[in-house]
C-alpha positions as CSV (number, residue, x, y, z in Angstrom):
1,X,-28.6,-10.6,-32.5
2,X,-31.0,-10.7,-29.6
3,X,-29.7,-7.4,-28.3
4,X,-30.3,-5.8,-31.7
5,X,-33.8,-7.2,-31.9
6,X,-34.5,-5.9,-28.4
7,X,-33.3,-2.4,-29.3
8,X,-35.4,-2.3,-32.4
9,X,-38.5,-3.5,-30.6
10,X,-38.0,-1.0,-27.8
11,X,-37.5,1.9,-30.2
12,X,-40.7,0.9,-32.0
13,X,-42.8,0.6,-28.8
14,X,-42.9,4.4,-28.4
15,X,-44.1,4.9,-32.0
16,X,-47.6,3.7,-31.4
17,X,-49.8,6.7,-30.7
18,X,-53.5,6.6,-30.5
19,X,-55.9,9.5,-30.5
20,X,-57.4,11.0,-27.3
21,X,-60.2,13.5,-26.6
22,X,-61.8,14.8,-23.4
23,X,-65.1,16.6,-23.3
24,X,-68.9,16.0,-23.2
25,X,-70.8,13.8,-25.7
26,X,-72.0,16.2,-28.4
27,X,-74.1,13.5,-30.2
28,X,-74.4,9.8,-30.9
29,X,-75.6,8.3,-34.2
30,X,-76.8,4.8,-34.6
31,X,-77.4,3.8,-38.2
32,X,-79.9,1.0,-38.9
33,X,-78.7,0.2,-42.4
34,X,-75.4,-1.3,-41.2
35,X,-75.4,-1.0,-37.4
36,X,-72.7,1.7,-37.4
37,X,-72.4,3.6,-34.1
38,X,-70.4,6.8,-34.2
39,X,-70.2,9.8,-32.0
40,X,-68.6,13.2,-31.5
41,X,-67.1,14.7,-28.3
42,X,-67.0,18.5,-27.9
43,X,-63.3,18.6,-27.1
44,X,-60.3,18.7,-29.4
45,X,-58.8,15.4,-30.4
46,X,-55.0,14.9,-30.3
47,X,-52.6,12.3,-31.6
48,X,-55.2,10.7,-34.0
49,X,-53.8,8.3,-36.6
50,X,-53.5,9.4,-40.2
51,X,-56.5,7.4,-41.3
52,X,-58.8,9.5,-38.9
53,X,-59.6,12.6,-40.9
54,X,-63.0,13.0,-39.2
55,X,-63.7,14.6,-35.9
56,X,-66.1,11.6,-35.2
57,X,-65.2,8.4,-33.4
58,X,-66.6,4.9,-34.0
59,X,-67.4,1.8,-32.0
60,X,-65.4,-1.0,-33.6
61,X,-67.9,-3.8,-33.0
62,X,-71.3,-2.7,-31.9
63,X,-72.4,-6.4,-31.5
64,X,-69.7,-7.3,-29.0
65,X,-70.1,-7.0,-25.2
66,X,-67.4,-4.3,-25.2
67,X,-69.2,-2.3,-28.0
68,X,-72.5,-2.5,-26.1
69,X,-70.8,-1.4,-22.9
70,X,-69.2,1.5,-24.8
71,X,-72.6,2.6,-26.2
72,X,-74.1,2.4,-22.7
73,X,-71.2,4.5,-21.3
74,X,-71.7,7.2,-24.0
75,X,-75.5,7.3,-23.4
76,X,-75.0,7.6,-19.6
77,X,-72.4,10.3,-20.0
78,X,-74.6,12.3,-22.4
79,X,-77.7,11.9,-20.2
80,X,-75.8,13.1,-17.1
81,X,-73.7,15.8,-18.8
82,X,-70.5,14.3,-17.4
83,X,-67.1,14.7,-19.0
84,X,-65.5,11.7,-20.6
85,X,-62.2,10.8,-22.0
86,X,-62.0,8.6,-25.1
87,X,-58.7,6.9,-26.0
88,X,-58.5,5.5,-29.5
89,X,-57.2,2.2,-30.8
90,X,-54.9,3.9,-33.4
91,X,-57.0,2.2,-36.1
92,X,-59.9,3.0,-38.4
93,X,-61.4,-0.5,-38.7
94,X,-65.1,0.2,-38.5
95,X,-65.1,3.2,-40.8
96,X,-62.3,4.5,-43.0
97,X,-62.0,8.0,-41.6
98,X,-63.0,7.5,-38.0
99,X,-60.7,6.1,-35.3
100,X,-62.1,3.2,-33.3
101,X,-62.7,4.0,-29.6
102,X,-60.7,1.8,-27.3
103,X,-61.3,3.2,-23.8
104,X,-64.2,5.4,-22.7
105,X,-63.7,6.8,-19.3
106,X,-66.6,8.7,-17.5
107,X,-65.2,11.2,-15.1
């Protein structure tokens, strides 16, 4: 039984795919009405989850330390014109059609 469970878990481990995009920050929107922070990168996103029908990305929790750091990274990348890579979380938690950003890497 343990071997079967292990095989099932290992086969499912490769099924989790999150979106990724590489490019420059095209724009950043910060909405006062509900605090939503979302942005667009000028590259082509790949492997986005089915829920993510928009080309935009969102910050899952703009009030958390991680969310504030992500916004700072986006602003720094936009101001400097540097390329970034955004890895998604494979979820559209903050907004129904935008994948939540998980990792923002400034290159």
